[in-house]
N, C-alpha and C positions, 0 to 999 in steps of 0.2 A: 663452636654453638653457637654462633653470630651466624655462622653462613647453613647450619641447619632450620634455624626458625626463618631463614632471607628465605631458603628453597623451596619449605611448606607451603610459607605465603605467596609465592608466585608456584606454585604447584596448585593452589586453592585459587587463586586468579584465573589461572588456565582451565580448571573443572568448570570454573563460571564462565567465562567465554566461551566454550565447547555449549556448553547448556546452551546458551545465548543466540547464538550464529545455526548449529545441528538444525535446528526445524525449519531456518528458514534456506535451507542448503537442501533440503529434502525436496521442500515444495516447488524450490526451483527447478531441479532432476523432473519433476515428475511434470510440470512445465513446459519442460525443454522434449523431453521425450515423447510430448503428444505430436508435434509437430511432427507432419509426415510427409509435408512436401522435401520443402525444401529447409534444415535446421541455419539457425545460422550463427555466425563466426565465435570462434572464443571472446576477440576480441572484440568485437559488436554487446555480447553477453557481458564482458568487462566493463566497458563506456555505458551502459544499462544501468546498472549496480553503482557504478559510481557517481552516474547523475541521481542513483535511491539518494545515497549517503549525502549529496550537495543539498536534495531537496530535504532535507531532514535537517540538517543547518538552518536553510532558509526558515522554514517553516518556525523553528525555532524564533524564530526574531521576530517574525510576523505575529507570530501567537502573543508576544510580548509587548508590543506595541499596540496589537486590538485588544490585550485585555485591560491597558490603561485607558484605552479609549471605552472602553465600555464599561469601567467602573467610573467615568467621567459623566457618562449619559444614564445607566439604568444605574438605582440601588443595590446592594450586594443582596440585599433581605427581600427583592422583589422577585415573583412566581417567573417575569421573560429576564431572567440571567440568567440562570441556566440554561433554556434554551436557549438565547444568544450565545453561551459561552458554548458550547458543545457541537451547536449547526455552526454557524459565524466563525466565533474566534477559532476552535479547533478545526472542525471540519475544513471549513474555507482555504484555514491557512496549510490544513498537509496536504487534501487534494489538490489545490491549487500548484504547488508548490511541488506537485509529483510533475503534474502535468505540463506547468512549465519548462522541470528538466525531460521530459517524455519528448513533448515535439524538438524541444530543442535536439536533443540526441540523435534521432530517429525521421523524421517526417522526411527528410532531405533523402537521407541515405538510402541506396542504389539498392540494399539489400530487404530496405521494405518493399519486397515484391508479392506478398501472398494473404490474405485476408487476416490469416489466423496469428502471422506478425505481430500486429497489432497487440494479442492478447500476451503475449510470449513479453513483447517489450514494457507495455506495462508493469503486467506482473513482477518484472524482473527488476525493475525501478520499486515498484511497489515494496517489494521483499529486500531490497538495499536500503531503503527506506528505514525498515523494521528491522532488519540486522545492524544497525547505528543503534534506532533509540532502543532492540532489544538488549545490547553492551551495556548503555548507560541506565538504564532500570536494574539489571542484574549484579552491576556494579555499585549498585547505591543499597539496593535489600535483598540481594545474596540469591541462592541457589532457588529458594523455593518460589520466588516472582517468577525464573525461568521455564519453572514447572506450569504455572498459568499460563503466562503467557505466549506460551509451546503452544494451548490448546484451546486458546481464544484469539489475541491481538495477532499473533502473525498469519494465523490462520484466514482475521478476520483481513487483514493490510492485503492477502490474498485475493479474497473476495471482493473488496472494491480494487483491487488491480483487473481482476476480470473483467468488471462489469465496465472500467475506463476503456483497456483493450479491448472489447466487442464494440462499442460504438467507434471508436478506435482506427480500427482496424477499417469501419464501413466509412470512414468518413476518409479513408485515404483509397477507397476501392470509390464512392463519389468524385470525385478530385481530380482521379488518373481518368476518368469520364468526363469530364468538362462539368460536373455538375457543381460549380462550388456552392449555390445555394444548399443543397441537401449536403454537401461537404459541412458548414460553416452550423447547418441544425447537430448531425452527429460530434462536431466537438462537443457543443454548448453540452450535449447531451452524456459527452466522456468525463467531465467537467461533475455535471449538476450533478449525476443521480448517485456516482460516490462519495457529493456531500453529503447526499439528505443519509445514507445508507449509513454513510461514518457516524454523523451526527446521532443519527438512530441510535448506532452502536450504544455509545459514548452516554446518550441522554440515560436507556434504560438502564447502562448498568450501574446509572450515580444513582438512580432511585432505590428507595427504601423498600424491602419486601419485593421486590423485582425479582430475584432470582429465577423462579419458574420463565417471566416472561424473557427474560432473557438467555435463556439456555433451548426454548424456541427459537426464537431472533435466531439465533446462531449457530441451529440446526437446518433451519430453515434456508440459511444465508447462504453454509456451505453447501446444502445439497445444491439448490439451484447454482451455485455459481462452479461445481461439478458438473450438470447438466451442461452448462453454458460451454466449459472447456470441451468438452464429451463433443456437443454438436457441432461447435466453431470446430475442433478440429477434423472432425468426418467431413464434414464442408466443406473444409478448407478450398480453394483455389486463385488462383494465380490472378493480379491487378496486375 
């Protein structure tokens, strides 16, 4: 009897975990297959996913620290509290942690020899982040959360990763061409643009009676990201 109950519980947990990770894996495969010039090695992809998981843990610590600081500076009932919470505490912590681990894991890699590689790397780090985050959410809140996050949060992290990767790949190209100032500019954009998009995503989602705005924002974000993936893949070049 005990084994029966335990096996049922374990089966349910396996279903929850599968629901959490399948959307992330699906998107990883799509982005990977769009790499038409020279696909990355499995070992490199694993390094990137692992970097994304570590970035989630870093972001967790940063968010807690920044949240405590924010409550000391701005009252929770102040209108600016929500803005700072999502654009600074959450977006800066998460996208900053992703970029830190992305650069640490791939900037000097010998495999980083094509511009589209930047998109692949950033998306795999972002989905590693989303993978860990989604498992945590699903184990706490259940299967329904997995369904919602499968069509919102996971593609959202992918989109942020696409924008990060576009600028990251250009930055590597400019660095290889010894245009250090332009490379720095694109590296700043690789962090700043995802932060702004992430902050807007969370802020709109948190606003009352904003469901249609949120749907419209997601639709535009996904459409532009899909277009960028297609464009960057088609126009990929060795750097």
